[in-house]
C-alpha positions in Angstrom: 0.0 0.0 0.0 1.4 3.4 -1.0 2.3 5.8 1.7 -0.1 8.8 2.2 0.6 11.7 -0.2 0.3 15.2 1.3 0.6 18.7 -0.1 2.7 21.0 2.0 2.7 24.8 1.4 5.9 26.6 2.2 7.3 23.7 4.2 10.7 24.4 5.8 13.4 21.8 6.1 12.6 21.0 9.7 9.0 20.3 9.1 9.5 18.4 5.8 12.1 16.1 7.5 9.5 15.3 10.2 7.1 14.3 7.4 9.6 12.2 5.6 10.5 10.3 8.8 6.8 9.4 9.2 6.8 7.8 5.8 4.7 10.5 4.1 5.2 11.3 0.5 5.4 15.1 0.3 4.7 17.5 -2.5 5.9 20.9 -1.5 4.9 24.2 -3.0 7.4 26.9 -2.4 8.2 30.3 -3.8 11.5 30.6 -5.7 12.7 33.6 -3.5 12.4 31.5 -0.3 13.7 28.2 -1.6 16.0 26.3 0.8 18.0 23.4 -0.8 17.8 21.5 2.5 14.2 20.8 1.8 14.9 18.7 -1.3 15.8 15.3 0.3 12.4 15.2 2.1 10.2 15.8 -0.9 8.8 13.5 -3.5 8.0 16.6 -5.6 9.0 20.2 -5.2 7.4 22.9 -7.2 8.9 26.4 -7.2 6.4 29.1 -8.2 4.2 31.8 -6.8 1.7 29.6 -5.0 -0.3 32.6 -4.0 -1.3 33.0 -7.6 -4.8 31.5 -7.3 -5.2 30.4 -11.0 -1.8 28.7 -11.1 -2.0 27.0 -7.7 -5.5 25.7 -8.4 -4.6 24.2 -11.8 -1.4 22.6 -10.6 -3.0 21.2 -7.5 -5.9 19.8 -9.5 -3.6 18.2 -12.0 -1.4 16.6 -9.4 -4.3 15.5 -7.3 -5.9 13.7 -10.3 -2.7 11.8 -11.0 -1.8 11.0 -7.4 -4.4 12.1 -4.9 -3.5 14.1 -1.8 -4.9 12.9 1.4 -4.4 16.2 3.3 -2.9 19.7 2.9 -0.5 20.9 5.6 1.0 24.3 6.2 2.5 26.1 9.2 3.1 29.3 7.2 0.9 32.4 7.5 0.9 32.9 3.7 -0.2 29.3 3.2 -3.4 29.6 5.3 -5.9 30.9 2.8 -4.4 28.9 0.0 -4.6 25.8 2.1 -8.3 26.5 2.8 -9.0 27.3 -0.9 -7.4 24.0 -2.1 -9.0 22.0 0.7 -12.4 23.2 -0.5 -11.6 22.9 -4.2 -10.2 19.3 -3.9 -12.8 18.2 -1.4 -10.2 17.2 1.2 -10.7 16.9 5.0 -9.6 20.0 6.9 -10.4 23.7 7.3 -12.0 25.1 4.2 -11.7 28.6 2.6 -14.5 30.2 4.8 -12.6 29.2 7.9 -9.1 30.2 6.8 -10.3 33.5 5.3 -12.0 34.5 8.5 -8.9 33.8 10.6 -6.6 35.5 8.1 -8.8 38.7 8.1 -8.6 40.2 11.5 -11.6 42.5 11.0 -13.7 39.6 9.8 -12.8 37.6 12.9 -13.5 40.5 15.2 -16.9 41.2 13.6 -17.8 37.5 13.8 -16.9 37.3 17.5 -18.7 40.6 18.3 -21.8 39.3 16.5 -21.8 36.2 18.6 -21.0 38.1 21.9 -17.8 36.2 22.4 -15.6 38.7 24.2 -16.8 41.8 22.2 -14.3 44.5 21.5 -15.2 47.9 19.9 -13.9 48.1 16.3 -14.1 50.3 13.2 -12.6 50.3 9.7 -10.1 52.9 8.6 -11.5 56.4 9.0 -10.3 60.0 9.3 -7.7 61.3 11.7 -10.5 63.1 13.5 -12.5 59.9 13.8 -9.5 58.1 15.1 -9.0 60.7 17.8 -12.7 60.4 18.7 -12.4 56.6 18.9 -9.4 56.8 21.2 -11.1 59.3 23.4 -14.3 57.3 23.6 -12.5 54.0 24.4 -9.5 55.1 26.3 -7.0 54.0 23.7 -6.8 52.1 20.5 -4.8 49.8 18.3 -4.5 50.3 14.6 -3.5 47.3 12.5 -3.7 46.1 8.9 -6.6 43.7 8.1 -4.2 40.9 7.4 -0.6 40.0 8.2 1.5 38.6 11.0 4.5 39.4 13.2 3.0 42.6 14.4 3.7 44.2 11.0 2.0 47.6 10.7 0.6 47.4 14.2 0.6 50.5 16.5 -1.0 51.4 19.8 -2.6 54.8 20.4 -2.7 55.2 24.2 -4.3 58.7 24.0 -5.6 61.3 21.6 -2.3 63.2 21.9 -0.5 60.4 19.9 -3.0 60.5 17.0 -1.1 63.0 14.8 2.2 61.1 15.0 0.5 57.7 14.5 -1.5 59.0 11.6 1.7 60.3 9.9 3.3 57.0 10.5 0.3 55.1 8.9 0.6 57.2 5.7 4.5 56.9 5.6 4.5 53.2 6.3 1.9 52.5 3.6 -0.4 50.5 5.9 -3.3 51.0 3.4 -6.6 49.5 4.6 -6.6 49.1 8.3 -8.8 48.6 11.3 -9.1 50.4 14.7 -10.1 48.6 17.8 -10.2 49.4 21.5 -6.8 49.0 23.3 -7.0 46.0 25.6 -5.3 45.9 29.0 -4.5 42.8 31.0 -2.3 39.7 30.8 -1.3 38.8 27.3 -1.3 35.1 26.4 -1.6 32.7 23.6 -3.4 29.3 23.6 -1.9 26.5 21.5 -4.5 23.9 20.4 -5.0 20.9 18.3 -8.3 20.1 16.7 -9.5 16.8 15.3 -12.9 16.4 13.7 -14.0 19.6 15.5 -12.9 18.5 18.9 -10.3 20.9 20.4 -7.5 20.0 22.8 -5.7 22.8 24.7 -2.1 21.7 24.5 -0.6 24.7 26.3 -1.1 28.3 27.4 1.8 30.6 26.7 2.7 33.7 28.6 4.1 36.8 26.8 6.4 39.7 27.5 5.8 42.7 25.2 7.4 45.5 27.4 4.1 47.4 26.9 4.5 47.3 23.1 3.1 45.1 20.4 6.2 43.0 19.6 7.0 40.1 21.9 10.3 40.1 23.7 9.8 36.7 25.3 7.4 33.8 25.9 7.0 31.1 28.5 5.2 27.8 28.8 3.3 27.4 31.0 1.9 30.9 31.4 2.0 32.2 35.0 -1.8 31.7 35.6 -3.9 30.2 38.3 -5.6 26.9 37.5 -8.9 28.6 37.3 -7.7 31.3 34.8 -6.0 28.6 32.7 -9.3 26.7 32.5 -11.2 29.9 31.7 -8.9 30.9 28.9 -8.9 27.4 27.4 -12.6 27.1 27.4 -13.0 30.6 25.9 -10.5 29.7 23.1 -12.4 26.5 22.3 -15.6 28.5 22.0 -13.9 30.9 19.6 -12.7 28.0 17.4 -16.2 26.6 17.4 -17.6 29.9 16.3 -15.1 30.2 13.5 -15.8 26.6 12.4 -12.3 25.3 12.7 -12.3 21.5 12.6 -8.7 20.4 12.0 -5.1 21.0 12.9 -3.1 23.3 15.0 -4.3 26.8 16.0 -2.6 29.7 17.7 -5.0 32.1 19.4 -3.7 35.3 21.1 -5.7 36.4 24.1 -5.7 39.3 26.5 -7.0 38.3 29.9 -8.7 41.5 30.9 -10.6 42.4 34.1 -13.8 41.7 32.2 -12.6 38.2 31.0 -10.6 36.9 28.0 -10.7 38.7 24.7 -9.2 37.6 21.4 -6.4 39.6 19.9 -6.2 37.4 16.8 -6.2 33.8 15.9 -4.4 31.6 13.2 -5.0 28.1 11.9 -1.3 27.3 12.2 1.3 26.8 14.9 2.6 30.0 16.7 5.9 31.5 15.6 8.7 32.8 17.9 9.7 29.2 18.7 6.5 28.7 20.7 6.2 25.1 19.3 9.6 24.3 20.6 8.7 25.6 24.1 5.5 23.5 24.1 7.6 20.4 23.0 10.1 21.0 25.8 7.4 21.6 28.4 5.0 18.8 27.4 6.7 16.5 25.0 4.1 17.2 22.3 5.4 18.4 19.0 2.7 20.8 17.6 4.4 20.9 14.2 4.3 17.1 13.9 0.7 16.5 15.0 -0.9 17.3 11.6 1.8 15.1 10.0 1.1 12.2 12.4 -2.6 12.6 11.7 -1.9 12.2 8.0 0.4 9.3 8.5 -1.6 7.2 11.0 -5.2 6.2 10.4 -5.4 5.3 14.1 -4.0 8.6 15.3 -5.3 9.9 18.6 -4.6 13.3 20.1 -2.0 13.0 22.9 -3.0 14.2 26.4 -0.9 17.2 27.4 0.9 16.8 30.7 3.4 19.5 31.9 6.7 17.9 32.8 8.9 21.1 32.9 8.8 24.7 31.7 10.5 26.5 28.8 11.1 30.1 27.8 12.4 32.1 24.9 13.9 35.6 25.1 14.8 37.7 22.2 18.0 39.8 22.1 17.8 43.5 22.7 20.1 45.1 20.2 20.4 48.9 20.0 20.0 50.4 16.5 23.1 51.3 14.6 26.1 49.7 12.9 27.3 46.5 14.5 30.9 46.8 15.6 31.2 43.7 17.8 29.5 40.6 19.1 30.6 38.8 22.3 29.3 36.2 24.7 27.8 33.8 22.2 30.0 30.8 22.9 29.6 31.1 26.6 25.8 31.5 26.2 25.6 28.3 24.2 26.9 26.2 27.1 25.0 27.9 29.8 22.7 25.8 32.1 19.3 25.0 30.6 20.0 26.4 27.1 18.4 24.3 24.4 18.6 26.6 21.4 20.5 29.8 20.6 20.4 31.9 17.4 22.2 35.2 16.8 21.8 37.1 13.6 24.4 39.8 14.0 27.4 40.2 11.8 29.9 43.1 12.1 29.0 45.7 9.5 25.3 45.0 9.6 23.0 47.9 10.2 20.3 47.3 12.9 17.1 49.2 12.4 14.6 49.9 15.3 12.4 46.9 15.7 9.2 47.4 13.7 8.1 43.8 13.4 9.1 40.4 14.6 11.6 39.6 11.9 13.6 42.7 12.8 14.8 41.0 16.0 18.4 39.8 15.9 18.4 36.5 17.8 16.9 34.5 20.6 17.7 32.0 23.3 15.5 29.0 24.4 15.9 27.5 27.8 14.3 24.7 29.8 13.9 24.7 33.6 11.8 23.2 36.3 9.4 26.2 36.6 8.2 29.0 34.4 9.7 31.7 36.7 13.1 29.9 36.6 12.9 29.5 32.8 12.2 33.2 32.3 15.0 34.2 34.7 17.5 32.0 32.9 16.4 33.1 29.4 16.7 36.8 30.3 20.1 36.2 32.0 21.6 34.3 29.0 20.2 36.7 26.5 21.6 39.6 28.5 25.0 38.0 28.6 25.3 38.4 24.8 26.5 41.8 23.8 26.0 43.2 20.4 27.8 46.6 20.2 26.6 49.2 17.8 27.6 52.7 16.9 25.0 55.3 15.8 24.5 55.9 12.1 22.4 58.3 10.1 18.8 57.3 10.6 17.8 54.7 7.9 14.2 55.2 6.7 11.9 52.4 7.9 10.7 50.2 5.0 7.1 50.5 4.0 4.8 47.6 4.3 5.0 47.0 0.6 8.8 46.8 0.8 8.7 44.4 3.8 6.2 42.1 2.1 8.2 42.2 -1.2 11.3 41.2 0.8 9.4 38.3 2.3 7.9 37.3 -1.0 4.4 37.6 0.5 1.1 38.8 -0.7 -1.4 39.6 2.1 -4.5 38.9 0.1 -4.0 36.6 -2.9 -7.7 36.9 -3.7 -7.7 40.7 -4.0 
């Protein structure tokens, strides 16, 4: 009997190797600009083209499916979500269809759906005038402006008071955010809930705590989140209700939550695993590999969702590098051998120019540690990250790239159906 044949969208070498080890035959769709030669050994077929081109991806998937049917479509990339839903619906495969993935991909659509259903309602509006933004901020005590689609906090700004409106409005125009939404600024404990769904049944695998330093870009994460058992149960039940409302039936989901004084509220949700090495933290803390679960489901007809049991804690901390020209990097070798360190990445070469962090990919490195408790993991991660010194010298201010430039560099189209 032939091994199951799956279609993967934008699969990286790590995920494709996991698929190959499970005996899956993999066809991978990837963009030429992001191709990694290390993916080749794990693929039965590899097609390099703009898979966000709806006509091309539909015709190719139909042709390949007719010759050698796919059993499932798997993607952990943000840009693969709506394409995965479209092809799942088009080919009649099990999984989340286009309606589900488009709702999750469009932050305004998700917010309006949850507001309509009374699930943690949050005031929201589409792009409007500067005066209306000021009025919204005044009425709701603060706001967040964000593009309707995207990830990594790209194009997201907080507006704590009406006094910041002129500067934020100028930034919106200069950054080329385009169509955006305004919603009330939420205050509380920021979390994310990592789940796996099978036939519409949702399992909360872990709840992740976050450190944003009062901004929108995460500086660190910890599993498990520092919550009481009651709050953990409340947040998990709320997330499952959100996924039910969206109609998600299959696979990993990453739902960002603010636990406010009035209860949990969704920040955004995605039908994929969380970024920022959250999957690695979950694996260290529970032994469950979120990236592998959809692959295990595709490979094993008798697959059952594992029961999550915390066995330790894990944290990631991102390096804090001052903007400027990098003149030196020290402490990396010592950090690699520090107690509890499980992963270390530093992207800082002498001569590189560091811009102020405007989205997640601007960060220059991270350290992942494992410890007995969450508090100890956070302490160790911060200590090790702080021991790495990236020296910079000021340079003439480099204009921040526009959203269009950032997306072009990432070979990404926010809305392939536009």
